[in-house]
Structure formats: structure tokens, C-alpha cells
C-alpha positions in Angstrom: 58.0 49.9 80.1 60.6 47.9 82.0 61.8 49.4 85.2 65.6 49.6 85.4 67.0 48.5 88.7 70.2 50.5 89.5 72.6 48.3 91.5 74.4 49.5 94.5 78.1 49.8 94.6 80.0 47.7 97.1 83.6 47.4 98.0 83.7 43.7 96.8 83.2 44.9 93.3 86.1 47.3 93.2 88.2 45.3 90.8 85.2 44.5 88.7 84.5 48.2 88.5 87.8 49.0 86.9 87.6 46.1 84.5 84.2 47.2 83.4 85.3 50.8 83.0 88.1 49.7 80.7 85.7 47.5 78.7 83.5 50.5 78.3 86.2 52.6 76.8 87.4 49.8 74.6 83.9 49.0 73.2 83.5 49.0 69.4 80.4 50.7 68.0 77.9 48.5 66.2 77.8 48.9 62.5 74.4 49.8 61.1 73.0 47.7 58.2 72.1 50.9 56.5 73.2 54.5 56.8 70.1 55.8 58.6 69.3 52.7 60.7 70.6 51.8 64.2 71.0 48.0 64.6 70.8 46.1 67.8 73.5 43.4 67.5 74.2 40.5 69.8 77.7 41.7 70.4 76.4 43.3 73.6 78.4 46.5 73.1 77.0 50.0 73.3 77.8 52.6 70.7 77.7 56.3 70.1 74.9 57.7 67.9 76.5 60.1 65.5 74.8 62.4 63.0 74.6 59.7 60.3 71.9 57.8 62.2 69.2 60.5 62.5 67.6 63.5 60.8 66.7 66.9 62.3 63.8 69.3 61.9 63.8 72.7 63.4 60.4 74.0 64.6 60.8 77.8 65.2 57.1 78.1 66.4 57.5 75.3 68.8 53.9 74.2 68.2 54.3 71.1 66.0 53.0 67.8 67.4 54.0 64.2 66.6 51.1 64.0 64.1 52.3 67.2 62.4 55.9 66.0 61.9 54.7 62.6 60.6 52.8 64.1 57.7 54.5 63.6 54.4 55.1 67.4 53.9 56.8 67.7 57.2 58.6 64.4 57.0 60.3 65.5 53.8 61.7 68.5 55.7 63.8 66.4 58.0 67.4 67.0 57.0 70.2 64.5 57.6 72.9 65.5 60.1 76.5 65.1 59.2 77.6 65.6 62.8 76.3 66.5 66.2 73.5 69.0 65.7 73.9 72.3 67.4 70.7 73.6 69.0 71.8 77.2 68.5 68.3 78.8 68.4 67.0 78.8 72.0 63.5 79.8 70.9 63.0 76.8 68.5 62.1 73.2 69.2 64.2 70.5 67.5 62.8 67.2 66.3 65.1 64.2 65.9 64.1 61.1 63.9 66.0 57.9 63.9 65.3 54.3 62.9 66.2 51.2 65.0 66.2 47.5 63.9 66.6 44.6 66.3 69.0 41.9 65.2 69.8 40.7 68.7 68.3 37.3 69.3 69.0 37.3 73.0 66.4 38.6 75.4 68.4 41.8 76.0 66.7 45.1 76.7 68.1 48.2 75.0 68.0 51.9 76.1 68.6 55.3 74.6 71.0 57.3 76.8 70.8 61.1 76.3 73.9 62.6 77.9 73.0 66.3 78.3 70.9 66.5 81.5 70.4 70.3 81.2 68.0 70.2 78.2 64.9 72.0 79.4 62.2 70.0 77.7 62.6 66.4 76.4 59.8 64.4 74.8 60.5 60.8 73.6 57.9 59.3 71.3 57.8 55.5 71.4 55.9 53.7 68.7 52.9 51.5 69.7 50.3 49.5 67.9 47.9 52.5 67.8 50.5 55.4 67.3 53.1 56.8 69.5 53.5 56.9 73.3 55.0 60.1 74.7 57.4 60.3 77.6 57.7 63.9 78.8 60.6 65.0 81.1 63.4 67.6 81.1 65.3 69.9 83.4 62.2 72.2 83.8 60.3 69.3 85.4 60.9 67.5 88.7 63.3 64.5 88.7 60.5 62.0 89.2 59.2 62.6 85.7 62.2 60.7 84.2 61.4 57.2 83.1 64.4 55.9 85.1 66.1 57.4 88.2 69.3 58.2 86.4 71.2 61.4 86.1 71.0 61.3 82.2 67.8 61.0 80.2 67.3 57.2 79.8 64.5 55.9 77.5 63.4 52.3 76.8 63.7 50.9 73.2 61.3 47.9 73.3 61.6 46.3 69.9 60.8 42.7 68.9 63.5 40.7 67.1 63.7 41.4 63.4 61.5 44.5 63.4 62.4 48.0 62.5 60.7 51.1 64.1 61.1 54.8 63.9 61.5 56.9 67.0 61.2 60.7 67.6 62.7 63.1 70.0 61.5 66.6 70.6 64.2 68.8 72.4 63.9 72.4 73.7 66.8 74.1 75.4 67.2 77.7 76.9 71.0 77.5 76.2 72.9 76.5 73.2 73.9 72.9 73.2 74.4 69.8 71.0 72.6 66.4 70.8 74.7 63.5 72.1 73.4 60.1 72.9 74.3 56.4 73.1 72.4 53.2 72.6 73.2 50.7 75.3 71.9 47.2 76.2 71.0 46.3 79.8 74.1 44.3 80.9 76.5 46.9 79.6 74.4 49.7 81.1 74.4 48.1 84.6 78.2 47.7 84.4 78.4 51.3 83.3 76.3 52.4 86.3 78.6 50.7 88.7 81.7 52.2 87.1 80.3 55.7 86.7 78.7 56.0 90.1 81.7 54.5 91.7 84.2 56.9 90.1 81.9 59.8 90.8 81.6 58.7 94.4 85.4 58.6 94.6 85.6 62.0 93.0 83.3 63.6 95.4 84.9 61.7 98.3 88.3 63.2 97.4 86.7 66.7 97.3 85.0 66.1 100.6 88.3 64.9 102.2 90.1 68.0 100.9 87.4 70.2 102.3 87.5 68.6 105.8 91.2 68.4 105.9 91.9 72.0 104.9 89.0 73.3 107.1 90.6 71.6 110.1 93.9 73.2 109.2 92.3 76.6 109.0 90.6 76.1 112.4 93.9 75.1 114.0 96.3 77.7 112.5 93.8 80.4 111.4 95.5 80.9 107.9 93.0 82.7 105.6 94.4 81.0 102.5 93.0 77.6 103.7 89.6 79.0 104.1 89.7 80.4 100.6 90.8 77.0 99.4 87.9 75.3 101.1 85.4 77.8 99.5 87.0 77.1 96.1 86.7 73.3 96.5 83.1 73.7 97.6 82.3 75.8 94.6 84.0 73.1 92.4 81.8 70.4 94.1 78.7 72.5 93.5 79.6 73.0 89.8 80.2 69.3 89.2 77.0 68.4 91.1 75.1 70.6 88.7 77.1 69.6 85.6 76.8 65.8 85.9 73.2 65.9 87.2 73.9 64.2 90.6 72.8 67.2 92.5 69.4 67.2 90.7 69.2 63.5 91.3 69.9 63.3 95.0 69.9 66.8 96.6 67.3 69.2 94.9 65.3 66.7 92.8 62.0 68.4 93.5 63.3 72.0 92.8 63.9 72.4 89.0 64.0 76.2 89.5 66.9 75.8 92.0 68.6 73.4 89.6 68.6 76.1 86.9 69.8 78.7 89.3 72.7 76.5 90.4 73.5 75.5 86.8 73.8 79.2 85.9 75.5 80.5 89.0 77.9 77.7 89.9 80.5 78.7 87.2 80.4 82.4 88.3 80.8 81.3 91.9 83.7 79.1 90.9 85.4 82.0 89.0 85.0 84.3 92.0 86.3 81.8 94.6 89.2 80.7 92.4 90.4 84.3 91.9 90.0 85.0 95.6 92.0 81.9 96.5 94.7 82.4 93.7 95.3 86.0 94.7 95.8 85.0 98.3 97.9 82.0 97.4 100.2 84.0 95.1 100.2 87.2 97.3 99.6 89.2 94.2 98.7 92.3 96.2 102.3 92.4 97.5 104.3 90.8 94.8 102.6 92.2 91.6 100.3 95.0 92.9 99.7 96.5 89.4 98.7 93.2 87.9 96.6 92.4 91.0 94.6 95.6 90.2 94.0 94.4 86.7 93.1 90.9 88.0 90.5 92.4 90.3 89.1 94.7 87.6 88.9 92.0 84.9 87.4 89.5 87.4 84.7 92.0 88.4 83.9 92.8 84.8 83.8 89.1 83.9 81.4 88.3 86.7 79.1 91.2 85.7 79.1 90.1 82.0 78.5 86.5 83.0 75.5 87.5 85.1 74.2 89.7 82.2 74.6 86.8 79.8 72.8 84.4 82.1 69.9 86.8 82.9 69.5 88.9 79.7 71.5 87.9 76.7 71.6 84.1 77.0 74.1 83.6 74.2 75.3 80.2 75.3 78.9 81.1 74.7 79.6 82.9 77.9 82.3 80.3 78.7 84.7 82.4 76.7 84.5 85.1 79.4 86.3 82.7 81.8 89.5 82.7 79.6 90.8 86.2 80.3 90.7 86.0 84.2 92.3 82.6 84.1 95.0 83.7 81.7 95.8 86.7 84.0 96.0 84.4 87.0 98.3 82.1 85.0 100.5 85.0 84.0 100.6 86.2 87.6 101.7 82.7 88.7 104.6 82.8 86.2 105.7 86.3 87.5 105.5 85.2 91.1 107.4 82.0 90.4 110.1 84.1 88.8 110.2 86.2 91.9 111.0 83.2 94.1 107.7 81.7 95.2 108.4 78.0 94.4 104.9 76.9 95.4 103.6 78.8 92.3 104.9 76.0 90.0 102.2 73.7 91.4 99.5 76.2 90.5 100.9 76.3 87.0 100.9 72.5 86.7 97.4 72.1 88.0 96.0 74.8 85.6 97.8 73.2 82.7 95.8 70.0 83.3 92.5 72.0 83.7 93.2 73.9 80.5 93.5 70.6 78.6 90.2 69.4 80.0 88.6 72.7 79.1 89.6 72.2 75.5 87.5 69.0 75.4 84.6 70.8 77.1 84.6 73.7 74.7 84.7 71.4 71.7 81.7 69.5 73.0 79.8 72.9 73.6 80.6 73.9 70.1 79.5 70.6 68.6 83.0 69.7 67.3 83.8 66.0 67.0 87.2 65.9 68.7 88.2 62.8 70.8 84.8 62.4 72.2 85.0 59.4 74.5 84.6 58.6 78.2 88.1 59.8 79.0 87.5 63.3 77.5 84.0 63.6 78.9 85.2 63.0 82.5 88.7 64.5 81.9 87.6 67.7 83.8 86.6 65.6 86.8 90.0 63.9 86.8 91.8 67.2 86.2 90.0 68.9 89.1 90.8 66.0 91.4 94.5 66.3 90.5 94.2 70.1 90.7 92.7 70.2 94.3 95.3 67.6 95.4 98.2 69.5 93.9 96.9 72.8 95.2 96.5 71.3 98.7 100.0 70.1 98.6 101.2 73.5 97.2 99.3 75.3 100.0 101.1 73.0 102.5 104.4 73.7 100.9 103.7 77.4 100.9 102.8 77.3 104.6 105.9 75.2 105.2 108.0 77.8 103.4 106.5 80.5 105.5 107.2 78.4 108.6 110.8 77.8 107.6 111.2 81.5 106.9 109.7 82.2 110.3 112.0 79.7 111.9 115.0 81.2 110.1 114.0 84.6 111.4 113.6 83.2 114.9 117.0 81.6 114.7 118.5 84.9 113.7 116.6 86.6 116.5 117.9 83.9 119.0 121.5 84.5 117.7 121.0 88.3 118.1 119.6 87.7 121.6 122.7 85.6 122.5 125.0 88.4 121.2 122.9 90.9 123.2 123.2 88.8 126.4 127.0 88.5 125.9 127.1 92.3 125.4 125.0 92.7 128.6 127.4 90.4 130.5 130.3 92.5 129.4 128.4 95.6 130.2 127.7 94.3 133.7 131.3 93.5 134.2 132.3 97.0 133.0 129.7 98.5 135.4 131.2 96.6 138.3 134.6 97.9 137.4 133.2 101.4 137.1 131.6 101.0 140.5 134.9 100.1 142.1 136.5 103.1 140.4 133.6 105.2 141.6 134.0 104.1 145.2 137.7 104.9 145.0 137.1 108.3 143.5 134.4 109.0 146.1 136.8 108.3 149.0 139.4 110.6 147.4 136.8 113.3 146.8 135.5 113.1 150.4 139.0 113.8 151.6 139.4 116.7 149.2 136.0 118.1 150.1 136.9 118.1 153.8 140.0 120.1 153.1 138.2 122.4 150.7 135.4 122.9 153.3 137.9 124.1 155.9 139.3 126.5 153.4 135.9 127.8 152.4 134.9 128.3 156.0 137.8 130.6 156.4 137.0 132.4 153.1 133.4 132.8 154.1 134.3 134.7 157.3 136.3 137.1 155.1 133.4 137.4 152.6 130.9 138.1 155.5 133.0 141.0 156.6 133.2 142.3 153.1 129.4 141.9 152.7 128.7 144.0 155.7 130.8 146.8 154.2 129.0 146.4 150.8 125.6 146.6 152.6 126.5 149.9 154.0 127.7 151.1 150.6 124.5 149.9 148.9 122.4 151.9 151.3 124.3 155.0 150.3 123.9 154.1 146.6 120.2 153.6 147.1 119.8 157.0 148.5 121.7 158.5 145.6 119.7 156.5 143.0 116.4 157.7 144.5 117.6 161.3 144.3 118.8 160.8 140.7 115.4 159.2 139.7 113.5 162.1 141.2 115.7 164.6 139.4 115.2 162.7 136.1 111.4 162.7 136.6 111.5 166.5 137.3 113.6 167.1 134.2 111.3 165.0 132.1 108.2 166.8 133.4 109.9 170.2 132.8 110.9 169.1 129.3 107.3 168.1 128.4 106.0 171.3 129.9 108.5 173.2 127.9 107.6 171.5 124.7 103.9 172.1 125.3 104.5 175.7 126.3 106.6 176.1 123.1 103.8 174.7 121.0 101.3 177.0 122.8 103.6 180.0 122.5 105.1 179.9 119.1 105.3 178.0 115.9 106.9 174.6 115.6 107.3 172.3 112.7 104.9 169.4 111.9 107.5 166.7 113.0 107.8 168.2 116.5 104.1 168.8 116.7 103.5 165.1 115.8 105.6 164.0 118.8 103.1 165.6 121.1 100.1 164.5 119.1 101.3 161.4 117.3 98.0 159.8 116.1 94.3 160.2 116.0 93.8 158.6 119.4 96.1 161.1 121.1 94.3 164.0 119.4 90.9 162.6 120.4 92.0 162.1 123.9 93.3 165.7 124.1 90.1 167.1 122.5 87.9 165.1 124.9 89.8 166.3 128.0 89.6 169.9 126.7 85.9 169.6 125.9 84.8 168.0 129.2 87.4 169.7 131.4 84.5 171.0 133.6 82.7 167.7 133.7 80.2 165.9 131.5 76.6 167.0 130.9 74.3 165.4 128.3 73.1 167.9 125.7 69.7 166.2 125.4 68.6 165.6 129.0 71.3 167.3 131.1 72.3 164.1 132.9 75.9 164.0 134.2 76.6 160.3 134.3 78.0 158.5 131.2 79.6 155.4 129.8 82.0 154.8 126.9 80.5 154.9 123.4 81.4 152.7 120.5 83.8 155.3 119.0 87.1 156.1 120.8 86.7 158.7 123.5 83.0 159.1 122.8 80.5 159.3 125.8 77.0 157.8 126.1 74.4 159.2 128.5 73.3 156.4 130.8 69.8 157.9 131.0 68.7 158.7 127.4 71.5 156.7 125.7 72.5 159.8 123.6 76.0 159.4 122.3 78.3 162.4 121.8 81.7 162.0 120.1 84.9 163.9 121.1 84.7 166.0 117.9 81.0 166.8 118.2 80.3 170.6 118.7 84.0 171.4 118.1 86.0 172.9 115.3 86.9 169.4 114.1 83.3 168.1 113.7 82.8 166.6 110.3 86.4 167.1 109.4 87.2 165.3 106.0 90.9 164.8 106.6 93.3 163.6 109.3 92.5 165.0 112.7 96.3 165.3 113.4 96.7 167.5 110.3 93.6 169.5 111.2 94.9 170.2 114.7 98.2 171.3 113.3 96.4 173.5 110.7 94.5 175.3 113.5 97.7 175.8 115.4 99.5 177.3 112.3 96.6 179.6 111.4 96.3 180.9 115.0 100.1 181.3 115.3 100.2 183.5 112.1 97.0 185.4 113.1 95.2 184.0 110.0 97.9 185.2 107.6 99.1 181.7 106.5 98.9 180.8 102.8 96.6 178.0 101.7 99.3 177.0 99.1 101.9 176.6 101.8 99.5 174.7 104.0 98.6 172.4 101.1 102.3 171.6 100.5 103.1 171.1 104.2 100.1 168.9 105.0 99.9 167.1 101.6 96.2 168.2 101.1 94.3 169.8 98.3 94.6 173.6 98.2 90.8 174.0 98.1 90.5 171.9 101.2 93.1 173.9 103.0 91.5 177.3 101.9 88.0 176.1 103.1 89.3 175.0 106.4 91.4 178.2 106.8 88.2 180.3 106.3 86.5 178.2 108.9 89.3 178.7 111.4 89.6 182.5 110.8 85.8 182.9 111.3 86.2 181.1 114.6 89.1 183.3 115.6 87.0 186.4 114.8 84.1 185.2 116.9 86.6 184.4 119.7 88.0 188.0 119.7 84.5 189.3 120.0 83.6 187.1 123.0 83.5 188.7 126.5 86.0 186.3 128.1 88.7 186.8 125.3 92.2 187.4 126.6 95.2 188.6 124.6 97.9 186.0 124.0 95.5 183.2 125.2 96.1 179.6 124.1 95.1 178.6 120.5 93.2 175.6 121.9 90.2 177.9 122.7 89.5 178.0 119.0 89.0 174.2 119.0 85.9 174.5 121.1 84.2 176.9 118.7 81.2 175.2 117.1 79.1 178.1 116.0 79.2 177.3 112.3 78.4 173.6 112.9 75.5 174.6 115.2 74.2 177.1 112.7 74.3 174.4 110.0 72.5 172.0 112.2 69.9 174.6 113.1 69.4 175.5 109.4 69.0 171.8 108.6 66.5 171.3 111.5 64.5 174.4 110.3 64.4 173.1 106.7 63.2 169.7 107.9 60.5 171.2 110.1 59.4 173.6 107.2 59.2 170.6 104.8 57.0 168.8 107.3 54.6 171.7 107.7 54.3 172.1 103.9 
């Protein structure tokens, strides 16, 4: 096998590069002597190998060898291809067979150039005197396994003059692709190397310049859109390095796994960085907020579906998922341009060029023969160079527009400040005039104040004399007021005593009674004062010191902690209705000497008749016991009945006796 020496590109060959590139695009394909035979002709031109020059055999098992496919039964299964074969089944191996005849008398070496550098496994079988020699390479293997250090798969076609030989290719790919190759002689191939690597070097040079230029602008002015643009251009560079194979050739040549990862992830990264940059450039969050929400949602879903297709599905047609986000961005650019952002027209122009190049890419992915030449193959590179240049200019114009708007705002502010300064000058002048008027007025006021002060001093002497007379009058009024207050207090005390005496002496209505005992608290206070009028003594231990209990007016023994309420051991103990009404009921029954109807009491107190009758019996029994007591006095106060607790004591004793009896039993 001859080693191919790749020439280095120098500046002295710049004109030669362009002339060679034009000659490449104008080259006429060689005409095969037969339909299924590739002919090496002395014209020196390379030509594209279309489907009429080879046959295809699909191996679903992937286990066939060169000896298997050469057997007559397998050889008859090779089917002629009418176009570029689509390797749609990623689990199958595809065998390609083609025949080559050498009619070139010159000592020119020919090569088979396989374009798609992403095919995972490539095996080229070269005929020898004893059989076939295998060259094994592919994207799954390190770069050093390739016969020639070139970004495409390049294989030698050593064939003596006048002979015809059959060659085989075995291809396996994890993604759907199509077979595309050219047959080139050595002089044309060297010229192609110079032109191709030179143009690709210029392409990446432009991208590098754009990155450095916009990164410097970002570091100087701190505008986030420039940083987003730098990230977008870097993702473009990574995508093209993986797409054209230069990254695998020069950067990560010993890492095929990393090469696969970059090949799969670079388009997703490009989509993400482009949407991030476009949203910031167009200000969609401010100008079209609702559409911006849809752009973010569709972008996120597209990224998730792309990753799912790369990792799980592996359909090979995930490039269709890029269309919807890009269309939304394009539509947003149209709306923003209509709103007045003139820089958006550059984004529309740049994406129109990229859309044309994407048409050629999609047709190649689908195996459609549509203007497949060097211009269309590298149209995306050219489109992206134009795009990043236009977008860089558009970004500059946008920043310039922002700067002009800022300058306009500053000019308006300066104008307003000038007006403000003029107004301040006029105000200062007015203040000076006001100060002069103020001084004049102050002098006049001082004279008036002096005159007025003299008048006031005379009036103050008159007022002082009048004040002395008023002081003597006030002393007399104070003595009269004190006497009146004392008289009012005595009258109030006498009135209260009269009311109380009237209550104690005769019948009053419930309204008047309620004025003396208005609520439960007043009744409990009165009952507690009546119950402990002679001092407190604990019923359990006889201790005389107490503190307040939880209930109002209850008392707790500080020694044994026994609590006694105000109603305990009184007529009102365990009373089931209002204590105010109960107090008034005791008063009525005592005033009528027990001859008060329970029906009338029920109507007056708004209680059940049975309740009133039961309480009346209880009060009359207490009155009977009171009359039989030794200290009973005729016409004594009805309040003595309140302290009668014989019935409650008896009930408590009976309950204690029953409890003790049950314990003994």
C-alpha cells in the first residue's frame, strides 16, 4: 500500500488553491465502459460513484465474511442500486461490491474516497494474488487505524494497466445514513487536499476571529448578548469539527467514544445555545412574552426528545425535531422586526441562508439525489460563516441602536437639566426679591411690635388687677363647690340607702331590683359579703386565711386548698337558673309570706312553672325553719333566708351516708 503524503498549505499557493477548487467543481465524471464497471481513464479527473456502479447485499445477522459473500449463492443476492443506498437498518451490515478497470496508461495512483466519516465500522477488501486483503477502520476505532491520515475514509486502488478487479466494502452504522464515495487519482486528490483544508482553515479562522472579537467586546462592555453569541459560535465550531471529521483527526483522535458523544451532543448544544442567543438578541421576553413562553417550552421538549432519540430510540431522523424551534425563532424575529427592532432583519437574512443549506443536508441524509456537488456539500459551512458574520454585525447594530437611544435619552436629560437650571436661576432671583421684601416687612413689623408692646404692657397691668379680683372670687367658688359636692354625695348615699331599705322593706318590681343587683357578679359579691360577714373559716380544717379561687368570689383555704364558692351552703347552692332571678324570687316569696303564685312567678321571671314551684317550696321550707330558730326576729330582713342551707346539707349527708353504706356492703 502506498502512503499518501498530505501537502501543507502555504500562503504562496493561495491563487493556486482557488483555481484547483474551481477545477474540482468543474470536473466531468469518467464514463464507465460498462454499466457496472468503474474505469480509470487518463483524463485525470475524479468522479462520483453513483448507484449504477455497485451492488448491495444486506446482512441482518452481521456475521457474513468475505468468503461467505463470494460464494455463488450469496453473490447472486447482490442487488443493483439505482441510487445512493440508504443504510436504514442500524442492526444490519451492508456489503457493497463494485468492479474497477484500469485504462490509465500513466503511472497514476487511484483512491476510493468514502465521504461519511461517521460510519461506525468500515472494512475494505482489496484483491490480492491469494485472496483478499482487509483494511479495518471506522468511527468506533482510533484514528490511527485509517490507511491514510485523512478526515474521510481513503483506500488505495492498486490495479495494473488493462486489468479488472472486484472490490468489496462492508459498512455498519449505528445511525441511518447513505453511501457516498468518489474515485480520485493522486494529482487531483492532492489538489483537493490543498483546497479543502485551506477553505476549512479559513472557515475555522473566521469562527475563531468572531469568538475572540465578541469575547473581547463582552469583557469590555459586559453585555450578556455577546457572551451568548460567543457560546453559539463555539457550539457551531464544535458541530462542524465533529461533522467534517477534523476534530477526530486533530483533537480527539485517540478517543472514539468521545467522538461519538460529540457527534450526538453537538447538534443539541447548538440548538440550546442558538435559542438562548436568539431570545436575548430579539428581547422576546419583553417584546413577545407569550411567544417567548412557547419558544422556551418547545425548545425544552425538543432537547428532551433529541436526547431520547440519541440514547434510546436512535431513529436517525431526529433532525426533523430542529425545525419547529427554528421556525418559532424565525416567526419571533418577524414579529420583533414589525415592532421596530431593525437589527432583526439580519437574523432573518442569516437564517434564510442556513435554511437553504439545511435543505441540501436533509436531502443527503434521506439519500435523495438533489444537486449533490462540492458547493452543496459545503454550503452549510459557507452559510454559517455568512451567518456568524451577519449576526455579529447585527449585534453591533443592535448595541449601536441601544447606544443611540441611550444618547438620545441623555440628550433629553441634559435638556431637562438645562431647563431645571434656568428655573433654579429664576427661583434664586425670586428668592432674593423675596428676601428684600422680607427685610422691609421685618423693619415695619418691628416698629409695629414696639408700639403694640407698649399697648400690651398697659393692658397687662389692667388684667393683673382683674386677675387678683378673680382669684378672690375663685376661692369663694371653690368653697361653694366643695359644699355642693359633699351635699351631692350625701344625697346619693341617702338615695342608695333608701332604695336598699325599700327593697328590704317592701315589694319592688324586677326592673328596680335589677338596678341594685344588675348581674351575676353583683349577686355573688353581695352573697359572699353576707356569707362571710363575720370572717372566713375553712369548713374542713378551720383555718382562717384564704386566697381567691378559680370561680368569681370563691375562696380557697391556704392550708388544705379546699375551695368554697359564694353559693355553697346557701339557699342558691346548685341553683339551675339565673342567680339574679333566684335572688328576686326569694325576695318576692319572703315579701308575700310564701303566698306568691308559681304561675305569676313563671310569667314574671320567664321560667318554667315546675321550676318556680319547686324553688318556692324550697324557700318556704327555709322560711319555716327560720321562724323556728331562736334568734328569729319579726320583720327581719329577707336576706337571712339566703344563708339557710339545711336542705342542701341534708342532701349532702344522705349522699355521704349512702356512699359509706355502699362501701361497707
